[in-house]
ZATIKE-885982 format. One record per residue (C-alpha): residue number from 0; residue in three letters; chain; z, y, x. Coordinates in nm, 3 decimals, padded with zeros to 5 digits. Each point is the difference from the previous one (the first is absolute). Layout:
BEGIN
k: NUM	r: ALA	c: A	zz: Z	yy: Y	xx: X;
...
END
This chain:
BEGIN
k: 0	r: UNK	c: A	zz: 00.106	yy: 19.749	xx: -13.008;
k: 1	r: UNK	c: A	zz: -00.159	yy: -00.047	xx: -00.339;
k: 2	r: UNK	c: A	zz: -00.041	yy: 00.320	xx: -00.200;
k: 3	r: UNK	c: A	zz: 00.138	yy: -00.047	xx: -00.350;
k: 4	r: UNK	c: A	zz: 00.145	yy: 00.214	xx: -00.275;
k: 5	r: UNK	c: A	zz: 00.376	yy: 00.019	xx: 00.025;
k: 6	r: UNK	c: A	zz: 00.062	yy: -00.116	xx: -00.358;
k: 7	r: UNK	c: A	zz: -00.237	yy: -00.277	xx: -00.113;
k: 8	r: UNK	c: A	zz: -00.110	yy: 00.026	xx: -00.364;
k: 9	r: UNK	c: A	zz: 00.191	yy: -00.206	xx: -00.254;
k: 10	r: UNK	c: A	zz: -00.280	yy: -00.232	xx: -00.106;
k: 11	r: UNK	c: A	zz: -00.033	yy: -00.375	xx: -00.024;
k: 12	r: UNK	c: A	zz: -00.083	yy: -00.192	xx: 00.312;
k: 13	r: UNK	c: A	zz: -00.374	yy: -00.060	xx: 00.045;
k: 14	r: UNK	c: A	zz: -00.120	yy: -00.336	xx: -00.124;
k: 15	r: UNK	c: A	zz: -00.257	yy: -00.225	xx: 00.162;
k: 16	r: UNK	c: A	zz: -00.318	yy: 00.018	xx: -00.204;
k: 17	r: UNK	c: A	zz: -00.293	yy: -00.234	xx: -00.027;
k: 18	r: UNK	c: A	zz: -00.352	yy: 00.139	xx: 00.008;
k: 19	r: UNK	c: A	zz: -00.031	yy: -00.068	xx: -00.373;
k: 20	r: UNK	c: A	zz: 00.271	yy: 00.148	xx: -00.219;
k: 21	r: UNK	c: A	zz: -00.028	yy: -00.129	xx: -00.359;
k: 22	r: UNK	c: A	zz: 00.090	yy: 00.229	xx: -00.289;
k: 23	r: UNK	c: A	zz: 00.037	yy: -00.096	xx: -00.365;
k: 24	r: UNK	c: A	zz: -00.006	yy: 00.184	xx: -00.330;
k: 25	r: UNK	c: A	zz: 00.244	yy: -00.094	xx: -00.273;
k: 26	r: UNK	c: A	zz: -00.162	yy: 00.141	xx: -00.316;
k: 27	r: UNK	c: A	zz: -00.178	yy: -00.201	xx: -00.265;
k: 28	r: UNK	c: A	zz: -00.350	yy: 00.147	xx: 00.039;
k: 29	r: UNK	c: A	zz: -00.287	yy: -00.244	xx: 00.021;
k: 30	r: UNK	c: A	zz: -00.004	yy: -00.144	xx: 00.350;
k: 31	r: UNK	c: A	zz: -00.284	yy: -00.165	xx: 00.187;
k: 32	r: UNK	c: A	zz: 00.122	yy: -00.329	xx: 00.141;
k: 33	r: UNK	c: A	zz: -00.103	yy: -00.134	xx: 00.342;
k: 34	r: UNK	c: A	zz: -00.122	yy: 00.341	xx: 00.116;
k: 35	r: UNK	c: A	zz: 00.149	yy: 00.212	xx: 00.277;
k: 36	r: UNK	c: A	zz: -00.069	yy: 00.359	xx: 00.095;
k: 37	r: UNK	c: A	zz: 00.111	yy: 00.106	xx: 00.348;
k: 38	r: UNK	c: A	zz: 00.033	yy: 00.343	xx: 00.154;
k: 39	r: UNK	c: A	zz: -00.015	yy: 00.008	xx: 00.382;
k: 40	r: UNK	c: A	zz: 00.202	yy: 00.293	xx: 00.126;
k: 41	r: UNK	c: A	zz: 00.145	yy: 00.147	xx: 00.317;
k: 42	r: UNK	c: A	zz: 00.324	yy: 00.192	xx: 00.048;
k: 43	r: UNK	c: A	zz: 00.141	yy: 00.159	xx: 00.313;
k: 44	r: UNK	c: A	zz: 00.020	yy: 00.324	xx: 00.193;
k: 45	r: UNK	c: A	zz: -00.177	yy: 00.215	xx: 00.256;
k: 46	r: UNK	c: A	zz: 00.209	yy: 00.226	xx: 00.226;
k: 47	r: UNK	c: A	zz: -00.100	yy: 00.278	xx: 00.241;
k: 48	r: UNK	c: A	zz: 00.217	yy: 00.136	xx: 00.279;
k: 49	r: UNK	c: A	zz: 00.017	yy: 00.381	xx: -00.020;
k: 50	r: UNK	c: A	zz: -00.024	yy: 00.054	xx: 00.375;
k: 51	r: UNK	c: A	zz: 00.114	yy: 00.345	xx: 00.114;
k: 52	r: UNK	c: A	zz: 00.090	yy: 00.085	xx: -00.359;
k: 53	r: UNK	c: A	zz: 00.246	yy: -00.290	xx: -00.015;
k: 54	r: UNK	c: A	zz: 00.369	yy: 00.079	xx: -00.033;
k: 55	r: UNK	c: A	zz: 00.312	yy: -00.213	xx: -00.005;
k: 56	r: UNK	c: A	zz: -00.020	yy: -00.056	xx: -00.375;
k: 57	r: UNK	c: A	zz: -00.373	yy: 00.051	xx: -00.057;
k: 58	r: UNK	c: A	zz: -00.180	yy: -00.216	xx: 00.254;
k: 59	r: UNK	c: A	zz: -00.265	yy: -00.164	xx: -00.220;
k: 60	r: UNK	c: A	zz: -00.206	yy: 00.057	xx: -00.310;
k: 61	r: UNK	c: A	zz: -00.070	yy: -00.313	xx: -00.200;
k: 62	r: UNK	c: A	zz: -00.162	yy: -00.135	xx: -00.314;
k: 63	r: UNK	c: A	zz: 00.109	yy: -00.312	xx: -00.188;
k: 64	r: UNK	c: A	zz: -00.246	yy: -00.141	xx: -00.253;
k: 65	r: UNK	c: A	zz: -00.137	yy: -00.277	xx: -00.217;
k: 66	r: UNK	c: A	zz: -00.378	yy: -00.041	xx: -00.008;
k: 67	r: UNK	c: A	zz: -00.266	yy: -00.249	xx: -00.096;
k: 68	r: UNK	c: A	zz: -00.080	yy: -00.244	xx: 00.280;
k: 69	r: UNK	c: A	zz: -00.363	yy: 00.114	xx: -00.008;
k: 70	r: UNK	c: A	zz: 00.097	yy: 00.360	xx: -00.089;
k: 71	r: UNK	c: A	zz: -00.108	yy: -00.036	xx: -00.363;
k: 72	r: UNK	c: A	zz: 00.187	yy: 00.171	xx: -00.285;
k: 73	r: UNK	c: A	zz: 00.307	yy: -00.209	xx: -00.091;
k: 74	r: UNK	c: A	zz: 00.114	yy: 00.238	xx: -00.274;
k: 75	r: UNK	c: A	zz: -00.196	yy: -00.219	xx: -00.240;
k: 76	r: UNK	c: A	zz: 00.300	yy: -00.236	xx: 00.028;
k: 77	r: UNK	c: A	zz: 00.282	yy: 00.215	xx: 00.140;
k: 78	r: UNK	c: A	zz: 00.134	yy: 00.275	xx: -00.224;
k: 79	r: UNK	c: A	zz: 00.244	yy: 00.156	xx: 00.247;
k: 80	r: UNK	c: A	zz: 00.175	yy: -00.069	xx: 00.330;
k: 81	r: UNK	c: A	zz: 00.359	yy: 00.095	xx: 00.081;
k: 82	r: UNK	c: A	zz: 00.094	yy: 00.051	xx: 00.366;
k: 83	r: UNK	c: A	zz: 00.373	yy: -00.005	xx: 00.077;
k: 84	r: UNK	c: A	zz: 00.058	yy: 00.196	xx: 00.321;
k: 85	r: UNK	c: A	zz: 00.317	yy: 00.038	xx: 00.203;
k: 86	r: UNK	c: A	zz: 00.272	yy: 00.194	xx: -00.182;
k: 87	r: UNK	c: A	zz: -00.012	yy: 00.278	xx: 00.262;
k: 88	r: UNK	c: A	zz: -00.336	yy: 00.120	xx: -00.140;
k: 89	r: UNK	c: A	zz: -00.023	yy: 00.253	xx: -00.279;
k: 90	r: UNK	c: A	zz: -00.093	yy: -00.183	xx: -00.319;
k: 91	r: UNK	c: A	zz: 00.002	yy: -00.344	xx: 00.166;
k: 92	r: UNK	c: A	zz: -00.147	yy: -00.172	xx: -00.308;
k: 93	r: UNK	c: A	zz: -00.369	yy: 00.092	xx: -00.001;
k: 94	r: UNK	c: A	zz: -00.200	yy: -00.097	xx: -00.310;
k: 95	r: UNK	c: A	zz: -00.379	yy: 00.002	xx: 00.052;
k: 96	r: UNK	c: A	zz: -00.191	yy: -00.032	xx: -00.326;
k: 97	r: UNK	c: A	zz: -00.358	yy: 00.026	xx: 00.124;
k: 98	r: UNK	c: A	zz: -00.191	yy: -00.112	xx: 00.310;
k: 99	r: UNK	c: A	zz: 00.022	yy: 00.023	xx: 00.287;
k: 100	r: UNK	c: A	zz: 00.338	yy: -00.169	xx: -00.027;
k: 101	r: UNK	c: A	zz: 00.167	yy: 00.148	xx: 00.307;
k: 102	r: UNK	c: A	zz: 00.277	yy: 00.223	xx: 00.130;
k: 103	r: UNK	c: A	zz: -00.022	yy: 00.219	xx: 00.310;
k: 104	r: UNK	c: A	zz: 00.306	yy: 00.130	xx: 00.180;
k: 105	r: UNK	c: A	zz: 00.134	yy: 00.085	xx: 00.346;
k: 106	r: UNK	c: A	zz: 00.312	yy: -00.114	xx: 00.183;
k: 107	r: UNK	c: A	zz: 00.137	yy: -00.191	xx: 00.294;
k: 108	r: UNK	c: A	zz: 00.155	yy: -00.323	xx: -00.135;
k: 109	r: UNK	c: A	zz: -00.132	yy: -00.339	xx: -00.101;
k: 110	r: UNK	c: A	zz: 00.133	yy: -00.154	xx: -00.322;
k: 111	r: UNK	c: A	zz: -00.089	yy: -00.239	xx: -00.279;
k: 112	r: UNK	c: A	zz: -00.202	yy: 00.134	xx: -00.293;
k: 113	r: UNK	c: A	zz: 00.009	yy: -00.176	xx: -00.336;
k: 114	r: UNK	c: A	zz: -00.340	yy: 00.018	xx: -00.172;
k: 115	r: UNK	c: A	zz: -00.007	yy: -00.086	xx: -00.371;
k: 116	r: UNK	c: A	zz: -00.333	yy: -00.059	xx: -00.175;
k: 117	r: UNK	c: A	zz: -00.018	yy: 00.063	xx: -00.375;
k: 118	r: UNK	c: A	zz: -00.297	yy: -00.143	xx: -00.188;
k: 119	r: UNK	c: A	zz: -00.193	yy: 00.102	xx: -00.309;
k: 120	r: UNK	c: A	zz: 00.132	yy: -00.145	xx: -00.326;
k: 121	r: UNK	c: A	zz: -00.282	yy: -00.254	xx: -00.038;
k: 122	r: UNK	c: A	zz: 00.050	yy: -00.128	xx: 00.356;
k: 123	r: UNK	c: A	zz: 00.367	yy: -00.083	xx: 00.047;
k: 124	r: UNK	c: A	zz: 00.324	yy: 00.127	xx: -00.150;
k: 125	r: UNK	c: A	zz: 00.209	yy: -00.061	xx: 00.313;
k: 126	r: UNK	c: A	zz: -00.014	yy: 00.215	xx: 00.314;
k: 127	r: UNK	c: A	zz: -00.049	yy: -00.150	xx: 00.345;
k: 128	r: UNK	c: A	zz: 00.214	yy: 00.110	xx: 00.297;
k: 129	r: UNK	c: A	zz: -00.128	yy: 00.006	xx: 00.356;
k: 130	r: UNK	c: A	zz: 00.195	yy: 00.096	xx: 00.312;
k: 131	r: UNK	c: A	zz: -00.140	yy: 00.173	xx: 00.304;
k: 132	r: UNK	c: A	zz: 00.181	yy: 00.100	xx: 00.318;
k: 133	r: UNK	c: A	zz: -00.128	yy: 00.343	xx: 00.099;
k: 134	r: UNK	c: A	zz: -00.129	yy: -00.019	xx: 00.357;
k: 135	r: UNK	c: A	zz: -00.027	yy: 00.317	xx: 00.209;
k: 136	r: UNK	c: A	zz: 00.011	yy: -00.124	xx: 00.356;
k: 137	r: UNK	c: A	zz: -00.238	yy: -00.243	xx: 00.175;
k: 138	r: UNK	c: A	zz: 00.119	yy: -00.350	xx: 00.087;
k: 139	r: UNK	c: A	zz: -00.014	yy: 00.083	xx: 00.371;
k: 140	r: UNK	c: A	zz: 00.260	yy: 00.276	xx: 00.009;
k: 141	r: UNK	c: A	zz: -00.024	yy: 00.020	xx: 00.379;
k: 142	r: UNK	c: A	zz: -00.348	yy: 00.152	xx: -00.026;
k: 143	r: UNK	c: A	zz: -00.067	yy: 00.372	xx: -00.050;
k: 144	r: UNK	c: A	zz: -00.029	yy: 00.139	xx: -00.353;
k: 145	r: UNK	c: A	zz: -00.343	yy: 00.133	xx: -00.093;
k: 146	r: UNK	c: A	zz: -00.138	yy: 00.222	xx: -00.275;
k: 147	r: UNK	c: A	zz: -00.346	yy: -00.155	xx: 00.018;
k: 148	r: UNK	c: A	zz: 00.076	yy: -00.337	xx: -00.154;
k: 149	r: UNK	c: A	zz: 00.249	yy: -00.051	xx: -00.282;
k: 150	r: UNK	c: A	zz: 00.232	yy: -00.293	xx: -00.057;
k: 151	r: UNK	c: A	zz: -00.148	yy: -00.213	xx: -00.278;
k: 152	r: UNK	c: A	zz: 00.190	yy: -00.279	xx: -00.180;
k: 153	r: UNK	c: A	zz: -00.165	yy: -00.167	xx: -00.299;
k: 154	r: UNK	c: A	zz: 00.067	yy: -00.311	xx: -00.209;
k: 155	r: UNK	c: A	zz: -00.250	yy: -00.191	xx: -00.212;
k: 156	r: UNK	c: A	zz: 00.089	yy: -00.168	xx: -00.328;
k: 157	r: UNK	c: A	zz: -00.170	yy: -00.120	xx: -00.317;
k: 158	r: UNK	c: A	zz: 00.156	yy: 00.055	xx: -00.341;
k: 159	r: UNK	c: A	zz: -00.107	yy: -00.281	xx: -00.230;
k: 160	r: UNK	c: A	zz: -00.001	yy: 00.031	xx: -00.379;
k: 161	r: UNK	c: A	zz: -00.032	yy: -00.347	xx: -00.159;
k: 162	r: UNK	c: A	zz: -00.107	yy: -00.043	xx: -00.362;
k: 163	r: UNK	c: A	zz: -00.092	yy: 00.366	xx: -00.057;
k: 164	r: UNK	c: A	zz: -00.038	yy: 00.139	xx: -00.350;
k: 165	r: UNK	c: A	zz: -00.354	yy: 00.061	xx: -00.129;
k: 166	r: UNK	c: A	zz: 00.037	yy: 00.378	xx: -00.009;
k: 167	r: UNK	c: A	zz: 00.097	yy: 00.007	xx: 00.369;
k: 168	r: UNK	c: A	zz: -00.294	yy: -00.217	xx: 00.104;
k: 169	r: UNK	c: A	zz: -00.243	yy: 00.198	xx: -00.215;
k: 170	r: UNK	c: A	zz: 00.120	yy: 00.326	xx: 00.153;
k: 171	r: UNK	c: A	zz: -00.017	yy: -00.100	xx: 00.366;
k: 172	r: UNK	c: A	zz: -00.278	yy: -00.260	xx: 00.020;
k: 173	r: UNK	c: A	zz: -00.248	yy: 00.075	xx: 00.279;
k: 174	r: UNK	c: A	zz: 00.236	yy: 00.259	xx: 00.151;
k: 175	r: UNK	c: A	zz: -00.039	yy: -00.009	xx: 00.382;
k: 176	r: UNK	c: A	zz: 00.376	yy: 00.025	xx: 00.065;
k: 177	r: UNK	c: A	zz: 00.066	yy: -00.336	xx: -00.167;
k: 178	r: UNK	c: A	zz: -00.109	yy: -00.356	xx: 00.070;
k: 179	r: UNK	c: A	zz: -00.078	yy: -00.261	xx: -00.263;
k: 180	r: UNK	c: A	zz: -00.023	yy: -00.376	xx: 00.054;
k: 181	r: UNK	c: A	zz: -00.275	yy: -00.207	xx: -00.156;
k: 182	r: UNK	c: A	zz: 00.050	yy: -00.006	xx: -00.375;
k: 183	r: UNK	c: A	zz: 00.044	yy: -00.331	xx: -00.185;
k: 184	r: UNK	c: A	zz: -00.322	yy: -00.168	xx: -00.116;
k: 185	r: UNK	c: A	zz: -00.121	yy: 00.134	xx: -00.333;
k: 186	r: UNK	c: A	zz: 00.227	yy: 00.304	xx: 00.005;
k: 187	r: UNK	c: A	zz: -00.157	yy: 00.331	xx: -00.101;
k: 188	r: UNK	c: A	zz: 00.143	yy: 00.328	xx: 00.124;
k: 189	r: UNK	c: A	zz: 00.107	yy: 00.248	xx: -00.267;
k: 190	r: UNK	c: A	zz: -00.219	yy: 00.308	xx: -00.032;
k: 191	r: UNK	c: A	zz: 00.090	yy: 00.268	xx: 00.257;
k: 192	r: UNK	c: A	zz: 00.201	yy: 00.288	xx: -00.142;
k: 193	r: UNK	c: A	zz: -00.171	yy: 00.337	xx: -00.008;
k: 194	r: UNK	c: A	zz: 00.164	yy: 00.251	xx: 00.234;
k: 195	r: UNK	c: A	zz: -00.047	yy: 00.372	xx: -00.053;
k: 196	r: UNK	c: A	zz: -00.143	yy: 00.157	xx: 00.314;
k: 197	r: UNK	c: A	zz: -00.088	yy: 00.366	xx: -00.011;
k: 198	r: UNK	c: A	zz: -00.064	yy: 00.018	xx: 00.372;
k: 199	r: UNK	c: A	zz: 00.315	yy: 00.202	xx: 00.057;
k: 200	r: UNK	c: A	zz: 00.240	yy: -00.289	xx: 00.050;
k: 201	r: UNK	c: A	zz: 00.165	yy: 00.004	xx: 00.339;
k: 202	r: UNK	c: A	zz: -00.103	yy: -00.278	xx: 00.234;
k: 203	r: UNK	c: A	zz: 00.282	yy: -00.244	xx: 00.053;
k: 204	r: UNK	c: A	zz: -00.133	yy: -00.194	xx: 00.297;
k: 205	r: UNK	c: A	zz: 00.098	yy: 00.064	xx: 00.361;
k: 206	r: UNK	c: A	zz: -00.343	yy: -00.041	xx: 00.160;
k: 207	r: UNK	c: A	zz: -00.009	yy: 00.362	xx: 00.118;
k: 208	r: UNK	c: A	zz: 00.371	yy: 00.028	xx: 00.074;
k: 209	r: UNK	c: A	zz: 00.090	yy: 00.237	xx: 00.284;
k: 210	r: UNK	c: A	zz: 00.185	yy: -00.286	xx: 00.174;
k: 211	r: UNK	c: A	zz: -00.265	yy: -00.258	xx: -00.082;
k: 212	r: UNK	c: A	zz: -00.117	yy: -00.042	xx: 00.359;
k: 213	r: UNK	c: A	zz: 00.337	yy: -00.160	xx: 00.079;
k: 214	r: UNK	c: A	zz: 00.009	yy: -00.238	xx: -00.297;
k: 215	r: UNK	c: A	zz: -00.010	yy: -00.368	xx: 00.089;
k: 216	r: UNK	c: A	zz: -00.296	yy: -00.190	xx: -00.143;
k: 217	r: UNK	c: A	zz: 00.101	yy: -00.305	xx: -00.203;
k: 218	r: UNK	c: A	zz: -00.340	yy: -00.106	xx: -00.137;
k: 219	r: UNK	c: A	zz: -00.092	yy: -00.370	xx: -00.002;
k: 220	r: UNK	c: A	zz: -00.298	yy: 00.067	xx: 00.227;
k: 221	r: UNK	c: A	zz: 00.224	yy: 00.156	xx: 00.264;
k: 222	r: UNK	c: A	zz: 00.244	yy: -00.292	xx: -00.027;
k: 223	r: UNK	c: A	zz: -00.284	yy: -00.249	xx: 00.050;
k: 224	r: UNK	c: A	zz: -00.120	yy: 00.192	xx: 00.306;
k: 225	r: UNK	c: A	zz: 00.353	yy: 00.003	xx: 00.143;
k: 226	r: UNK	c: A	zz: 00.035	yy: -00.374	xx: -00.062;
k: 227	r: UNK	c: A	zz: -00.337	yy: -00.067	xx: 00.166;
k: 228	r: UNK	c: A	zz: 00.097	yy: 00.210	xx: 00.302;
k: 229	r: UNK	c: A	zz: 00.336	yy: -00.179	xx: 00.027;
k: 230	r: UNK	c: A	zz: -00.174	yy: -00.337	xx: -00.023;
k: 231	r: UNK	c: A	zz: -00.237	yy: 00.097	xx: 00.282;
k: 232	r: UNK	c: A	zz: 00.296	yy: 00.104	xx: 00.215;
k: 233	r: UNK	c: A	zz: 00.179	yy: -00.329	xx: -00.068;
k: 234	r: UNK	c: A	zz: -00.313	yy: -00.202	xx: 00.078;
k: 235	r: UNK	c: A	zz: -00.054	yy: 00.193	xx: 00.323;
k: 236	r: UNK	c: A	zz: 00.362	yy: -00.059	xx: 00.099;
k: 237	r: UNK	c: A	zz: -00.031	yy: -00.373	xx: -00.075;
k: 238	r: UNK	c: A	zz: -00.317	yy: -00.021	xx: 00.210;
k: 239	r: UNK	c: A	zz: 00.176	yy: 00.176	xx: 00.288;
k: 240	r: UNK	c: A	zz: 00.296	yy: -00.240	xx: -00.019;
k: 241	r: UNK	c: A	zz: -00.236	yy: -00.298	xx: -00.002;
k: 242	r: UNK	c: A	zz: -00.173	yy: 00.127	xx: 00.313;
k: 243	r: UNK	c: A	zz: 00.337	yy: 00.047	xx: 00.171;
k: 244	r: UNK	c: A	zz: 00.112	yy: -00.350	xx: -00.101;
k: 245	r: UNK	c: A	zz: -00.328	yy: -00.147	xx: 00.122;
k: 246	r: UNK	c: A	zz: 00.038	yy: 00.184	xx: 00.332;
k: 247	r: UNK	c: A	zz: 00.359	yy: -00.123	xx: 00.041;
k: 248	r: UNK	c: A	zz: -00.101	yy: -00.357	xx: -00.082;
k: 249	r: UNK	c: A	zz: -00.277	yy: 00.023	xx: 00.260;
k: 250	r: UNK	c: A	zz: 00.245	yy: 00.128	xx: 00.262;
k: 251	r: UNK	c: A	zz: 00.245	yy: -00.281	xx: -00.079;
k: 252	r: UNK	c: A	zz: -00.276	yy: -00.259	xx: 00.030;
k: 253	r: UNK	c: A	zz: -00.102	yy: 00.143	xx: 00.338;
k: 254	r: UNK	c: A	zz: 00.358	yy: -00.009	xx: 00.124;
k: 255	r: UNK	c: A	zz: 00.042	yy: -00.357	xx: -00.126;
k: 256	r: UNK	c: A	zz: -00.323	yy: -00.113	xx: 00.168;
k: 257	r: UNK	c: A	zz: 00.097	yy: 00.162	xx: 00.328;
k: 258	r: UNK	c: A	zz: 00.338	yy: -00.167	xx: 00.000;
k: 259	r: UNK	c: A	zz: -00.137	yy: -00.352	xx: -00.053;
k: 260	r: UNK	c: A	zz: 00.012	yy: -00.221	xx: 00.315;
END
């Protein structure tokens, strides 16, 4: 039996998303044509079973979050994140205005969480809604629950900002949380904006996050390694099939030769 909250939240149905979600800005500020800025990010949840401390209505503690795909500070683009929890929670609308953009709670039911990203004024004037189904229980529900390894469900996406305004590009250029394509020939970047840094500003990245050991790595290097490993497995499987086919063909030829008068 699937464990779910009795009353599902009244939110829109989740939509299928591509790995590149394009956002646009409608103001009249000077825009830079044929340039795109993308922000790779990850959203999902990590859930721990409470073991002996678990009760009927408090079986898991969990954290739902939005983070940079490489754990860099995404607050350079995202101003705040709104998490819409199930209506049974106290204050189900959680507004997080500084990183880390996350909510931690405890409970027993799985439900859909609406995650709304709000951007800085020079980035985009429209929010972006994501939908994540909170996962508490492992896929193999027949196996025993364990406190040693949490359930981790993460999704990767890239938010793409085409034709950004100059002030946005000047503010975020060279920031490690963002990716920039090759600029058009002859184009000169605007001068970087000076940012006050008195050494007291709170770090916004998630590199030293307490749950970081369970984060999925989505770097390009890791993807290339995974593709190379998969290719080796496919090639090994093909070679094995070829040997089996060759062996079968040899056996058929032997049988055919033996049956000739």
